[in-house]
PAKE-209239 format. One line per field, with one value per residue (C-alpha): y, z, x; residue number from 1; residue in one letter. Coordinates in steps of 0.05 Angstrom, whole numbers, plus 32768, in hexadecimal, padded with zeros to 4 digits. Example, Ala and Ser with C-alpha at 12.3 -4.5 7.8 and 13.67 -1.06 7.14 Angstrom:
BEGIN
yy <- (7FA6 / 7FEB);
zz <- (809C / 808F);
xx <- (80F6 / 8111);
resi <- (1 / 2);
resn <- (A / S);
***
This chain:
BEGIN
yy <- (7DA2 / 7DCE / 7E09 / 7DFE / 7DFA / 7E3D / 7E5D / 7E46 / 7E60 / 7EA4 / 7EA4 / 7E95 / 7EC5 / 7F00 / 7ED2 / 7EBB / 7F02 / 7F16 / 7EDC / 7EED / 7F32 / 7F1F / 7EEE / 7F23 / 7F50 / 7F1B / 7EF6 / 7EC2 / 7EA1 / 7E57 / 7E2B / 7E6C / 7E70 / 7E68 / 7E99 / 7E84 / 7E38 / 7E40 / 7E6A / 7E38 / 7DFF / 7E27 / 7E36 / 7DED / 7DD3 / 7E06 / 7DED / 7DA4 / 7D88 / 7D58 / 7D81 / 7D69 / 7D98 / 7D97 / 7D54 / 7D31 / 7D47 / 7D58 / 7D2A / 7D52 / 7D2A / 7D38 / 7D86 / 7DAC / 7DF4 / 7E00 / 7E46 / 7E52 / 7E48 / 7E93 / 7EA4 / 7E6D / 7E88 / 7ED0 / 7EBD / 7E96 / 7ECF / 7F00 / 7ECE / 7ECF / 7F1A / 7F1A / 7EEC / 7EA7 / 7E6E / 7E5D / 7E14 / 7E01 / 7E32 / 7E0A / 7DCB / 7DEC / 7E01 / 7DF3 / 7E05 / 7DCA / 7DF6 / 7DC5 / 7DBC / 7D86 / 7D8A / 7D4A / 7D42 / 7CFA / 7CEF / 7CAD / 7C8F / 7C63 / 7C8B / 7CA8 / 7CD6 / 7D18 / 7D44 / 7D8F / 7DB2 / 7DFB / 7E1D / 7E52 / 7E77 / 7EBC / 7ED7 / 7F00 / 7F3F / 7F84 / 7F97 / 7FD4 / 8015 / 8032 / 8059 / 802A / 7FE7 / 7FCC / 7FAC / 7FEF / 8019 / 7FEC / 7FE5 / 7F9B / 7FA1 / 7F78 / 7F8E / 7F64 / 7F8B / 7F63 / 7F2B / 7F2A / 7EFA / 7F06 / 7EC5 / 7EBB / 7E8B / 7EBA / 7EAB / 7E62 / 7E5C / 7E87 / 7E57 / 7E19 / 7E38 / 7E48 / 7DFE / 7DEE / 7E1B / 7DF9 / 7DB0 / 7DAC / 7DCC / 7D95 / 7D5B / 7D35 / 7D2C / 7D16 / 7CD1 / 7CC3 / 7CF1 / 7D3A / 7D4E / 7D96 / 7D9C / 7DE1 / 7DDB / 7E08 / 7E1F / 7E11 / 7E47 / 7E28 / 7DE3 / 7DD4 / 7DC4 / 7D8B / 7D59 / 7D53 / 7D50 / 7D1A / 7CF2 / 7CF7 / 7CD4 / 7D0A / 7CF2 / 7CAA / 7C92 / 7CC8 / 7CB7 / 7CFC / 7D37 / 7D7D / 7DC2 / 7E03 / 7E40 / 7E84 / 7EAE / 7E92 / 7EC0 / 7EA8 / 7EE1 / 7EE5 / 7EBC / 7E83 / 7E40 / 7E0F / 7DCB / 7DB7 / 7DD9 / 7DB6 / 7DC0 / 7DC9 / 7DBE / 7D8C / 7DB5 / 7DAB / 7DE7 / 7DDF / 7E04 / 7DFD / 7E0C / 7E0E / 7E0E / 7E1F / 7E3A / 7E84 / 7EA6 / 7EE7 / 7EFC / 7F21 / 7EFA / 7EB3 / 7EA7 / 7E63 / 7E4F / 7E5A / 7E32 / 7E5F / 7E4F / 7E8F / 7E74 / 7E32 / 7E4F / 7E7A / 7E3D / 7E1B / 7E50 / 7E4C / 7E03 / 7E04 / 7E32 / 7E09 / 7DC9 / 7DAE / 7DB4 / 7D77 / 7D63 / 7D43 / 7D82 / 7DC2 / 7DC4 / 7E00 / 7E16 / 7E54 / 7E70 / 7E9F / 7EAF / 7EB4 / 7ECA / 7EC5 / 7EE3 / 7F10 / 7F42 / 7F58 / 7F42 / 7EFF / 7EBE / 7EAD / 7E6C / 7E6C / 7E73 / 7E63 / 7E5D / 7E50 / 7E2F / 7E09 / 7DDB / 7DC7 / 7D9A / 7D8C / 7D45 / 7D21 / 7CFB / 7D40 / 7D5C / 7D21 / 7D30 / 7D78 / 7D6B / 7D35 / 7D62 / 7D9C / 7D70 / 7D5B / 7DA5 / 7DB7 / 7D7D / 7D8C / 7DD5 / 7DC0 / 7D8D / 7DC0 / 7DF2 / 7DBE / 7DD8 / 7DB0 / 7DAD / 7DA9 / 7DA4 / 7DA0 / 7D9B / 7DD2 / 7DC5 / 7D92 / 7D94 / 7D60 / 7D66 / 7D6A / 7D30 / 7D3C / 7D0F / 7D20 / 7CF7 / 7D25 / 7D61 / 7D4D / 7D45 / 7D8B / 7DAC / 7D8E / 7DAC / 7DEE / 7DFB / 7E09 / 7E42 / 7E87 / 7EB3 / 7E7C / 7E65 / 7E20 / 7E06 / 7DBB / 7DBD / 7DCC / 7E0F / 7E10 / 7E3C / 7E26 / 7E2B / 7DF6 / 7DE4 / 7DAE / 7D9C / 7D6A / 7D47 / 7D3C / 7D2A / 7CF7 / 7CD2 / 7CD2 / 7CBB / 7C82 / 7C65 / 7C6E / 7CB1 / 7CE1 / 7D23 / 7D67 / 7DAD / 7DE3 / 7E29 / 7E5F / 7E9F / 7EDF / 7F28 / 7F4A / 7F89 / 7F68 / 7F1F / 7EF0 / 7EFD / 7F4A / 7F83 / 7F94 / 7F4E / 7F48 / 7F1C / 7F2A / 7F12 / 7EFF / 7EC3 / 7EAE / 7E9C / 7E7B / 7E4E / 7E41 / 7E2C / 7DF8 / 7DDA / 7DD7 / 7DB8 / 7D86 / 7D71 / 7D65 / 7D3F / 7D14 / 7D04 / 7D03 / 7CD0 / 7C99);
zz <- (80A7 / 80DD / 80C6 / 807D / 8096 / 80BD / 8080 / 8053 / 8086 / 8086 / 8038 / 802F / 8065 / 8036 / 800D / 8050 / 8065 / 8024 / 8021 / 8069 / 8056 / 8014 / 803B / 806F / 803A / 801E / 8059 / 804C / 807C / 8085 / 804A / 801F / 801B / 7FD1 / 7FC0 / 7FF8 / 7FEB / 7FA0 / 7FA7 / 7FDB / 7FA7 / 7F6F / 7F9B / 7FAF / 7F66 / 7F4F / 7F84 / 7F6D / 7F9D / 7F8C / 7F9A / 7FAD / 7FBA / 7FC4 / 7FC2 / 7FC0 / 8009 / 8025 / 802C / 8018 / 8041 / 8080 / 807A / 80B5 / 80B8 / 806E / 8057 / 802E / 7FE3 / 7FDA / 8009 / 7FE7 / 7FA3 / 7FB7 / 7FD6 / 7F99 / 7F6B / 7F9A / 7F98 / 7F49 / 7F4A / 7F7B / 7F58 / 7F6D / 7F43 / 7F07 / 7F06 / 7F4F / 7F5E / 7F38 / 7F60 / 7FA0 / 7F8F / 7FC5 / 7FFE / 7FF6 / 8000 / 8020 / 8001 / 800B / 7FED / 7FEC / 7FE5 / 7FDA / 7FDF / 7FBC / 7FF9 / 8031 / 8070 / 809C / 8085 / 80A7 / 809E / 80B7 / 80BB / 80AF / 80B6 / 8083 / 8096 / 80B6 / 80E6 / 80E0 / 80FF / 80E2 / 80E6 / 810A / 80E6 / 8121 / 8107 / 8131 / 811C / 80F5 / 80B9 / 80AF / 80B5 / 8087 / 8053 / 8056 / 8084 / 806F / 802C / 803F / 806E / 80AB / 809D / 80BB / 80CB / 8115 / 812C / 8104 / 80D1 / 809D / 80BF / 80C5 / 807B / 806B / 8097 / 8071 / 8030 / 804B / 805D / 8017 / 7FFA / 8026 / 801C / 7FD3 / 7FE4 / 8015 / 7FF5 / 7FE2 / 802D / 8040 / 803D / 8045 / 8033 / 8048 / 8047 / 8051 / 8065 / 805A / 8081 / 8077 / 80AA / 80EC / 810C / 8125 / 8121 / 80DC / 80AC / 80C8 / 80CB / 807F / 8075 / 80A9 / 8088 / 8045 / 8066 / 8061 / 80A1 / 809F / 808B / 80AF / 80E2 / 80FD / 80FD / 8111 / 8116 / 8137 / 8152 / 8155 / 8195 / 81C7 / 81FB / 81F5 / 81E7 / 81AC / 81B0 / 81D3 / 81C1 / 81E8 / 81C8 / 81DB / 81DA / 8212 / 8232 / 81EC / 81FD / 81D7 / 81B5 / 8190 / 816A / 8162 / 813A / 8159 / 813B / 815C / 812C / 8149 / 812F / 8126 / 8140 / 8153 / 8194 / 81A8 / 818F / 818C / 81B3 / 81C8 / 817F / 8179 / 818C / 81A4 / 8188 / 81AB / 81F0 / 81E2 / 81D2 / 8213 / 823E / 821A / 8228 / 8272 / 8273 / 824D / 827D / 82B8 / 82A0 / 82D9 / 82CF / 82CB / 8309 / 82E2 / 82BF / 8299 / 8274 / 824F / 822D / 8207 / 81DE / 81AE / 817C / 8187 / 8155 / 8150 / 8141 / 810F / 8132 / 8175 / 8169 / 814D / 8173 / 8158 / 8131 / 8125 / 8154 / 8149 / 8177 / 8166 / 81A5 / 81BC / 81F2 / 8208 / 8237 / 824D / 8233 / 81FC / 8232 / 8254 / 8210 / 8203 / 8248 / 8235 / 81F2 / 820C / 8243 / 8211 / 81E0 / 8217 / 822F / 81E7 / 81DF / 8220 / 820C / 81CA / 81EA / 821C / 81E9 / 81B6 / 8181 / 8150 / 815C / 812E / 8143 / 8113 / 8121 / 8104 / 8120 / 814C / 816F / 81A2 / 81DB / 81D8 / 81C0 / 81C1 / 81BD / 81F0 / 81C8 / 818D / 81BA / 81D3 / 818E / 8178 / 81B9 / 81A7 / 8160 / 8173 / 81A5 / 8168 / 814F / 8163 / 818E / 819F / 81E9 / 81E9 / 8221 / 821A / 8240 / 8232 / 822D / 823B / 820E / 8225 / 81DD / 81AA / 8169 / 8134 / 812A / 8160 / 812F / 80FF / 813C / 815A / 8116 / 810C / 8154 / 814E / 8114 / 813C / 812A / 8158 / 8159 / 8176 / 8178 / 8184 / 819F / 8185 / 81AA / 8186 / 81A4 / 8193 / 81AC / 81B4 / 81BD / 8187 / 8163 / 816E / 813C / 814F / 8152 / 812D / 8130 / 8138 / 80F4 / 8111 / 812E / 80EB / 80E3 / 8127 / 8111 / 80CC / 80EA / 8119 / 80E1 / 80B5 / 80E9 / 80F8 / 80AF / 80AC / 80EE / 80E3 / 8099 / 8098 / 806D / 809C);
xx <- (753D / 7523 / 754A / 7532 / 74EA / 74EF / 7513 / 74D8 / 74A5 / 74C5 / 74C6 / 747B / 7465 / 7456 / 7428 / 7405 / 73FB / 73DF / 73B2 / 7398 / 7389 / 7365 / 733B / 732C / 7311 / 72DF / 72C3 / 728F / 7261 / 725A / 724B / 724E / 729A / 7298 / 72CF / 72FB / 72F6 / 72FD / 733C / 7359 / 734C / 736C / 73A8 / 73AF / 73AD / 73DE / 7410 / 7406 / 73D7 / 73A0 / 7361 / 7318 / 72E1 / 7293 / 7272 / 72B5 / 72C3 / 7280 / 7244 / 720A / 71D8 / 7202 / 7205 / 71EB / 71D2 / 71D0 / 71BA / 717E / 7183 / 717A / 71B5 / 71E1 / 71D1 / 71E0 / 7223 / 7235 / 7228 / 724F / 7289 / 7287 / 728D / 72C5 / 72F5 / 72E0 / 7305 / 72D7 / 72F2 / 72E0 / 72A9 / 7273 / 7284 / 7272 / 722E / 71FA / 7228 / 725D / 7298 / 72CA / 730C / 7341 / 7389 / 73B0 / 73FD / 7413 / 745E / 745C / 7484 / 7466 / 7454 / 741F / 73E5 / 73E9 / 73A9 / 73A3 / 735F / 7353 / 7311 / 72FD / 72BB / 72AE / 727C / 723A / 725A / 7265 / 72AF / 72C8 / 72D7 / 72FF / 733C / 736A / 734C / 7386 / 735D / 7339 / 7378 / 739E / 7366 / 7353 / 7315 / 72D9 / 72B6 / 7278 / 7249 / 7237 / 726C / 72AF / 72E9 / 72E0 / 72FD / 7340 / 7329 / 7346 / 7389 / 737E / 7372 / 73B0 / 73D7 / 73BB / 73D2 / 7416 / 741D / 740A / 7441 / 7475 / 7465 / 747A / 74BF / 74D0 / 74A7 / 74E7 / 74F5 / 74B0 / 748A / 7442 / 7407 / 73FA / 73AF / 7397 / 734E / 732A / 72EB / 72AF / 727C / 72A1 / 7276 / 7238 / 725E / 723F / 7277 / 72A0 / 7265 / 725F / 72A9 / 72AF / 7276 / 729A / 72D4 / 7307 / 732C / 731D / 7366 / 738E / 73C3 / 73C8 / 7397 / 73AF / 738C / 7396 / 7371 / 738B / 737E / 7348 / 7366 / 73B1 / 73E2 / 740F / 744C / 742E / 7418 / 73ED / 73F4 / 73AE / 736A / 7344 / 72FE / 72D8 / 7291 / 7269 / 722D / 71EF / 71CE / 7184 / 7150 / 710C / 70C8 / 7083 / 7047 / 7004 / 6FC1 / 6FB1 / 6F71 / 6F55 / 6F70 / 6F34 / 6EF8 / 6F12 / 6F52 / 6F3A / 6F3A / 6F86 / 6FC3 / 6FF8 / 703E / 705F / 7042 / 7061 / 70A3 / 709F / 7092 / 70CC / 70FE / 70EC / 70F4 / 7136 / 7157 / 7138 / 715C / 7185 / 71D1 / 71F9 / 7223 / 725B / 726F / 7260 / 721E / 71FE / 71BE / 71AE / 7173 / 7194 / 715E / 7114 / 70DC / 7092 / 7050 / 7033 / 7008 / 6FF0 / 6FAA / 6FBB / 6FC7 / 700E / 7011 / 705C / 7097 / 70E1 / 711C / 7167 / 7183 / 71C2 / 71D5 / 721D / 7241 / 7288 / 7281 / 725C / 7231 / 721F / 720A / 71DD / 71BD / 71B2 / 7195 / 7167 / 714C / 7145 / 711E / 70EF / 70E4 / 70D2 / 70A3 / 7082 / 7077 / 705A / 702B / 7013 / 7000 / 6FE7 / 7016 / 7045 / 7090 / 70CA / 7112 / 714E / 7199 / 71C0 / 7202 / 722B / 726E / 728E / 72B8 / 7304 / 732E / 7379 / 73B4 / 73E9 / 741B / 7411 / 7412 / 7456 / 7470 / 7457 / 7475 / 74BA / 74B7 / 7494 / 74CD / 74F9 / 74CB / 74ED / 74C3 / 7492 / 7488 / 746C / 743D / 7434 / 73EF / 73A9 / 7388 / 733D / 7313 / 72CB / 72B0 / 729E / 72BB / 72AB / 72F2 / 72E0 / 72B3 / 72EC / 7319 / 72E9 / 72E2 / 732D / 733C / 7307 / 7332 / 7374 / 738D / 73B1 / 738A / 73A0 / 7381 / 73B2 / 73AB / 73D8 / 73D5 / 73C7 / 73C1 / 737C / 735C / 731A / 7303 / 72EA / 72AA / 72AD / 72B3 / 72FA / 7318 / 7358 / 7397 / 73DF / 73FD / 743E / 7419 / 7409 / 7454 / 7457 / 741B / 7438 / 747C / 7459 / 7432 / 746F / 749D / 7462 / 7461 / 74B0 / 74AC / 7472 / 747E / 74C7 / 74E7 / 7502);
resi <- (1 / 2 / 3 / 4 / 5 / 6 / 7 / 8 / 9 / 10 / 11 / 12 / 13 / 14 / 15 / 16 / 17 / 18 / 19 / 20 / 21 / 22 / 23 / 24 / 25 / 26 / 27 / 28 / 29 / 30 / 31 / 32 / 33 / 34 / 35 / 36 / 37 / 38 / 39 / 40 / 41 / 42 / 43 / 44 / 45 / 46 / 47 / 48 / 49 / 50 / 51 / 52 / 53 / 54 / 55 / 56 / 57 / 58 / 59 / 60 / 61 / 62 / 63 / 64 / 65 / 66 / 67 / 68 / 69 / 70 / 71 / 72 / 73 / 74 / 75 / 76 / 77 / 78 / 79 / 80 / 81 / 82 / 83 / 84 / 85 / 86 / 87 / 88 / 89 / 90 / 91 / 92 / 93 / 94 / 95 / 96 / 97 / 98 / 99 / 100 / 101 / 102 / 103 / 104 / 105 / 106 / 107 / 108 / 109 / 110 / 111 / 112 / 113 / 114 / 115 / 116 / 117 / 118 / 119 / 120 / 121 / 122 / 123 / 124 / 125 / 126 / 127 / 128 / 129 / 130 / 131 / 132 / 133 / 134 / 135 / 136 / 137 / 138 / 139 / 140 / 141 / 142 / 143 / 144 / 145 / 146 / 147 / 148 / 149 / 150 / 151 / 152 / 153 / 154 / 155 / 156 / 157 / 158 / 159 / 160 / 161 / 162 / 163 / 164 / 165 / 166 / 167 / 168 / 169 / 170 / 171 / 172 / 173 / 174 / 175 / 176 / 177 / 178 / 179 / 180 / 181 / 182 / 183 / 184 / 185 / 186 / 187 / 188 / 189 / 190 / 191 / 192 / 193 / 194 / 195 / 196 / 197 / 198 / 199 / 200 / 201 / 202 / 203 / 204 / 205 / 206 / 207 / 208 / 209 / 210 / 211 / 212 / 213 / 214 / 215 / 216 / 217 / 218 / 219 / 220 / 221 / 222 / 223 / 224 / 225 / 226 / 227 / 228 / 229 / 230 / 231 / 232 / 233 / 234 / 235 / 236 / 237 / 238 / 239 / 240 / 241 / 242 / 243 / 244 / 245 / 246 / 247 / 248 / 249 / 250 / 251 / 252 / 253 / 254 / 255 / 256 / 257 / 258 / 259 / 260 / 261 / 262 / 263 / 264 / 265 / 266 / 267 / 268 / 269 / 270 / 271 / 272 / 273 / 274 / 275 / 276 / 277 / 278 / 279 / 280 / 281 / 282 / 283 / 284 / 285 / 286 / 287 / 288 / 289 / 290 / 291 / 292 / 293 / 294 / 295 / 296 / 297 / 298 / 299 / 300 / 301 / 302 / 303 / 304 / 305 / 306 / 307 / 308 / 309 / 310 / 311 / 312 / 313 / 314 / 315 / 316 / 317 / 318 / 319 / 320 / 321 / 322 / 323 / 324 / 325 / 326 / 327 / 328 / 329 / 330 / 331 / 332 / 333 / 334 / 335 / 336 / 337 / 338 / 339 / 340 / 341 / 342 / 343 / 344 / 345 / 346 / 347 / 348 / 349 / 350 / 351 / 352 / 353 / 354 / 355 / 356 / 357 / 358 / 359 / 360 / 361 / 362 / 363 / 364 / 365 / 366 / 367 / 368 / 369 / 370 / 371 / 372 / 373 / 374 / 375 / 376 / 377 / 378 / 379 / 380 / 381 / 382 / 383 / 384 / 385 / 386 / 387 / 388 / 389 / 390 / 391 / 392 / 393 / 394 / 395 / 396 / 397 / 398 / 399 / 400 / 401 / 402 / 403 / 404 / 405 / 406 / 407 / 408 / 409 / 410 / 411 / 412 / 413 / 414 / 415 / 416 / 417 / 418 / 419 / 420 / 421 / 422 / 423 / 424 / 425 / 426 / 427 / 428 / 429 / 430 / 431 / 432 / 433 / 434);
resn <- (X / X / X / X / X / X / X / X / X / X / X / X / X / X / X / X / X / X / X / X / X / X / X / X / X / X / X / X / X / X / X / X / X / X / X / X / X / X / X / X / X / X / X / X / X / X / X / X / X / X / X / X / X / X / X / X / X / X / X / X / X / X / X / X / X / X / X / X / X / X / X / X / X / X / X / X / X / X / X / X / X / X / X / X / X / X / X / X / X / X / X / X / X / X / X / X / X / X / X / X / X / X / X / X / X / X / X / X / X / X / X / X / X / X / X / X / X / X / X / X / X / X / X / X / X / X / X / X / X / X / X / X / X / X / X / X / X / X / X / X / X / X / X / X / X / X / X / X / X / X / X / X / X / X / X / X / X / X / X / X / X / X / X / X / X / X / X / X / X / X / X / X / X / X / X / X / X / X / X / X / X / X / X / X / X / X / X / X / X / X / X / X / X / X / X / X / X / X / X / X / X / X / X / X / X / X / X / X / X / X / X / X / X / X / X / X / X / X / X / X / X / X / X / X / X / X / X / X / X / X / X / X / X / X / X / X / X / X / X / X / X / X / X / X / X / X / X / X / X / X / X / X / X / X / X / X / X / X / X / X / X / X / X / X / X / X / X / X / X / X / X / X / X / X / X / X / X / X / X / X / X / X / X / X / X / X / X / X / X / X / X / X / X / X / X / X / X / X / X / X / X / X / X / X / X / X / X / X / X / X / X / X / X / X / X / X / X / X / X / X / X / X / X / X / X / X / X / X / X / X / X / X / X / X / X / X / X / X / X / X / X / X / X / X / X / X / X / X / X / X / X / X / X / X / X / X / X / X / X / X / X / X / X / X / X / X / X / X / X / X / X / X / X / X / X / X / X / X / X / X / X / X / X / X / X / X / X / X / X / X / X / X / X / X / X / X / X / X / X / X / X / X / X / X / X / X / X / X / X / X / X / X / X / X / X / X / X / X / X / X / X / X / X / X / X / X / X / X / X / X / X / X / X / X);
***
């Protein structure tokens, strides 16, 4: 069976690479992946999967960090013009771009779910002559948007798995579920899918990330050390006044913001593990002679554990409330994204290590690789684990000139084959007919 799997992987690789390059040319930001998601749904349906999209797999009331109506509509129309699937596209309107494909074997057995993220980054892609996507003609066609984190590769891997499953379905039992998740960047897209119940009945949940500092040809069975994270939008609303003749009549929102920034960075770090705070965006004011009545901050806090995150968020909110009180301005805080700490099953890691050892050219490390970032796969993982599922987030190395989220980021496409082989072997092992 393993030889057949590896042969099938080799056979579908031209489609996987072509898919990855097409997606790389048409990157789409979180909750605006209309072309990407609709084409994924189309492909899954054509392969014989039961397909659910939009409200069927995303709870609209649980969506975090939704773009403005104007941004959503512009992205929707762009997708229409760039070949989005007309059957599925209307079902995703409003930013509900999640897709789930289900293959039911009809035989009793476990439910194995696999998650693949689909969104891009707001980064302008390099036009350096030696940047491979530019040199080979598949660089981003969307100014200021780029697959600079490997999610185009993840999506292509997922569709590669979808090609293989029907060809070995007669030897499988249980159910195979492919989850294509929007808006991983900013930890926004998993929450509405989790609340919609897409992992509530799974026995196994797998995901992979390409790169993260690991070289090509190496697999770490666990991504450890993911930081729990909260992304917060903060608005201070005061009262405008003439800065020369009546400054006493104003209530200065920018001053409240300035005090808050100092207070946020002064939060005592936690003694039980890593804690982080960052003020990433600040805006405020309308003119040099006007007491500013509006100020905005985009901030985040992180912690090595969910408990440390709660501490950091509680302290941050108290700092914000104190600054608002001191300057007599109104405060609004909204959660734009959330991620939890790592949650991996060593039992599942051991199983993956056994199967991955059969992938040619791949060195397997059955241990954790610490990335230090955050990822909302942890939201899906925590929900599945609470219901008894075994959860695993893997790290497949890939060589890249520059790091993630940079204009020259690229992946080694050979690692798509390594990843696809690991998933396909996992499918055959976990869902083998007994």
